[in-house]
C-alpha positions as CSV (number, residue, x, y, z in Angstrom):
1,M,0.0,0.0,0.0
2,S,1.4,3.4,-0.9
3,T,2.4,5.6,2.0
4,L,1.4,8.8,0.2
5,P,-2.3,8.7,1.2
6,I,-1.2,8.1,4.8
7,I,1.1,11.1,4.8
8,L,-1.6,13.3,3.2
9,Q,-4.1,12.3,5.9
10,S,-1.7,12.8,8.8
11,S,-1.9,15.4,11.5
12,R,1.7,16.5,10.7
13,F,0.8,17.2,7.1
14,N,-2.2,19.2,8.3
15,L,0.1,21.2,10.6
16,Y,2.7,22.0,7.9
17,S,0.2,22.9,5.2
18,G,-1.7,25.1,7.6
19,A,1.5,26.9,8.6
20,L,2.3,27.6,4.9
21,L,-1.2,29.1,4.3
22,A,-0.9,31.1,7.5
23,A,2.4,32.6,6.3
24,F,0.9,33.7,3.0
25,F,-2.1,35.1,4.8
26,G,0.2,37.1,7.1
27,I,1.8,38.9,4.2
28,F,-1.7,39.5,2.6
29,A,-3.2,40.8,5.8
30,Y,-0.2,43.1,6.5
31,A,-0.4,44.7,3.1
32,H,-4.1,45.3,3.4
33,F,-4.0,46.6,7.0
34,L,-1.3,49.2,6.2
35,V,-3.5,50.6,3.4
36,F,-6.5,50.5,5.7
37,L,-4.7,52.7,8.2
38,D,-4.2,55.3,5.5
39,T,-7.6,55.1,3.8
40,G,-10.1,53.7,6.3
41,K,-11.7,51.6,3.6
42,L,-14.0,49.1,5.1
43,S,-13.5,46.6,2.2
44,L,-9.9,46.1,3.3
45,L,-10.9,45.0,6.8
46,L,-13.6,42.7,5.4
47,I,-11.2,41.0,3.0
48,I,-8.8,40.5,5.9
49,I,-11.6,38.9,8.0
50,S,-12.6,36.7,5.1
51,E,-9.2,35.3,4.4
52,A,-8.5,35.0,8.1
53,L,-11.6,32.8,8.5
54,T,-10.5,30.6,5.7
55,T,-7.0,30.3,7.2
56,V,-8.2,29.5,10.7
57,F,-10.7,26.9,9.6
58,F,-8.1,25.3,7.3
59,I,-5.6,25.1,10.2
60,F,-8.1,23.5,12.5
61,R,-9.7,21.2,10.0
62,S,-10.2,17.5,10.9
63,N,-8.0,14.8,9.4
64,P,-9.5,13.4,6.2
65,K,-10.9,9.9,5.8
66,T,-9.7,9.9,2.1
67,V,-7.8,12.5,0.1
68,S,-7.2,12.7,-3.6
69,V,-3.7,11.7,-4.7
70,I,-4.2,12.9,-8.3
71,P,-1.5,15.6,-9.0
72,S,-3.8,17.7,-11.1
73,D,-6.3,17.9,-8.2
74,W,-3.5,19.3,-6.1
75,V,-2.5,21.9,-8.7
76,V,-6.0,23.1,-9.2
77,A,-6.6,23.3,-5.4
78,I,-3.3,25.2,-4.7
79,I,-3.8,27.7,-7.4
80,G,-7.4,28.3,-6.6
81,S,-6.6,28.8,-2.9
82,F,-3.4,30.8,-3.0
83,A,-4.1,33.1,-6.1
84,P,-6.4,35.5,-4.1
85,L,-3.7,36.0,-1.5
86,F,-1.9,38.0,-4.2
87,L,-4.7,40.5,-4.5
88,R,-3.5,44.0,-3.5
89,P,-5.4,47.3,-2.7
90,A,-5.7,50.0,-5.3
91,D,-6.6,53.7,-5.2
92,Y,-9.0,53.3,-8.1
93,G,-12.2,51.2,-8.3
94,V,-14.8,51.1,-11.1
95,L,-17.6,50.7,-8.5
96,P,-16.6,51.6,-5.0
97,Q,-20.2,50.8,-3.8
98,A,-19.3,47.1,-4.5
99,E,-18.1,47.0,-0.9
100,I,-21.6,45.7,-0.1
101,L,-20.8,42.6,-2.2
102,I,-17.8,42.0,0.0
103,A,-19.9,42.4,3.1
104,L,-22.7,40.1,1.8
105,G,-20.1,37.5,0.7
106,T,-18.4,37.6,4.1
107,I,-21.7,37.0,5.8
108,L,-22.4,34.1,3.5
109,Q,-18.9,32.7,4.1
110,I,-19.4,32.8,7.9
111,A,-22.6,30.9,7.5
112,G,-21.0,28.4,5.2
113,L,-18.0,27.9,7.5
114,I,-20.2,27.3,10.5
115,S,-22.2,24.8,8.5
116,L,-19.0,23.1,7.4
117,N,-17.2,23.3,10.7
118,R,-14.0,21.2,10.8
119,S,-14.8,19.4,7.5
120,F,-13.1,22.3,5.7
121,A,-10.7,21.2,2.9
122,I,-8.7,22.7,0.0
123,V,-7.7,19.6,-1.9
124,A,-10.5,17.1,-2.8
125,A,-10.9,15.0,0.4
126,K,-13.7,13.3,2.3
127,R,-14.3,14.2,5.9
128,E,-17.7,14.3,7.5
129,I,-20.3,14.9,4.8
130,K,-22.3,18.0,5.7
131,T,-25.9,18.3,4.5
132,G,-27.4,20.8,6.9
133,W,-28.1,24.5,7.0
134,M,-26.4,26.3,4.1
135,Y,-25.7,22.9,2.5
136,R,-29.5,22.3,2.1
137,M,-29.6,25.2,-0.5
138,V,-26.4,24.6,-2.5
139,R,-23.6,22.1,-2.5
140,H,-20.8,24.6,-2.3
141,P,-21.9,27.7,-0.4
142,L,-18.3,28.7,0.4
143,Y,-17.5,29.0,-3.3
144,A,-20.6,31.1,-3.8
145,S,-19.3,33.5,-1.1
146,Y,-15.9,33.7,-2.8
147,F,-17.6,34.8,-6.1
148,L,-19.2,37.7,-4.2
149,I,-16.2,38.6,-2.1
150,F,-13.5,38.6,-4.8
151,G,-15.8,40.1,-7.4
152,G,-16.6,43.0,-5.1
153,Y,-12.9,43.4,-4.3
154,V,-12.0,43.8,-7.9
155,L,-14.7,46.4,-8.4
156,V,-13.5,48.4,-5.4
157,H,-9.8,47.8,-6.1
158,T,-9.5,47.7,-9.9
159,T,-6.2,46.9,-11.5
160,T,-5.3,44.7,-14.4
161,M,-3.4,42.3,-12.0
162,N,-6.4,42.0,-9.6
163,L,-8.7,41.3,-12.5
164,I,-6.4,38.6,-13.8
165,L,-6.1,37.1,-10.3
166,Y,-9.9,37.1,-10.0
167,L,-10.4,35.3,-13.3
168,V,-7.8,32.8,-12.4
169,T,-9.3,32.2,-9.0
170,M,-12.8,31.8,-10.3
171,S,-11.7,29.5,-13.1
172,F,-9.9,27.2,-10.7
173,L,-12.7,27.3,-8.1
174,C,-15.0,26.0,-10.8
175,L,-12.5,23.2,-11.6
176,R,-12.2,22.4,-7.9
177,I,-16.0,22.0,-7.7
178,F,-16.0,19.3,-10.3
179,R,-12.9,17.6,-9.0
180,E,-14.1,17.6,-5.4
181,E,-17.4,16.1,-6.5
182,R,-15.7,13.5,-8.5
183,H,-13.8,12.4,-5.4
184,L,-16.7,12.7,-3.0
185,S,-19.2,10.9,-5.2
186,L,-17.2,7.7,-4.7
187,D,-19.2,7.7,-1.4
188,P,-22.9,6.6,-1.9
189,A,-24.0,9.0,0.8
190,Y,-22.6,11.9,-1.2
191,R,-24.3,10.7,-4.4
192,H,-27.6,10.6,-2.5
193,Y,-26.9,14.2,-1.3
194,M,-26.3,15.3,-4.9
195,L,-29.7,14.0,-5.9
196,K,-31.3,15.9,-3.0
197,V,-29.4,19.2,-3.5
198,R,-29.1,19.7,-7.3
199,Y,-27.4,23.1,-7.5
200,R,-23.7,23.7,-6.8
201,I,-23.4,27.5,-6.1
202,I,-26.4,29.3,-7.5
203,P,-29.9,27.9,-6.9
204,Y,-31.9,27.1,-10.1
205,I,-28.9,28.2,-12.3
206,F,-25.7,26.2,-11.5
């Protein structure tokens, strides 16, 4: 039996990968907080809170029962997770009022994280399958929140690089959805859940 799945499911791997994400988040948060002190823009604090929540829940996630060992799944997950940490504040925004999207997305994210609890994952993995609260409406409420948060961010902090990072992040998040469901659907319980909750991130649309 290969030792790779054992390593990927271990507490030590969880610790090291969590520390890496925390380091990238620290750089991200520092850059945004410095600009917040100069400008007082609420969107900067909200995006720090959003990414802090993701980092904390990732660090304290439970050990997976199974985890994908397909290299492309890891590439998709890493790019989709780390790309937004390279977003940076800008003086210009095409729609400054889009701060409301960041606020709404953060509220949705909090509700999704509470629903998910310690079953949080970045790479396709099976922990406890959650089907309650936010997961009664769509199968991936966290990804729905990211579309709002990062979309609002780019409208408030508009640069070519931020737009590119947003498009990359959203593209890879969509890929993550399909790859995660491919892995999770190996479990009959998740296949039954997919039949009950038909939509992934937007009810009646997708």
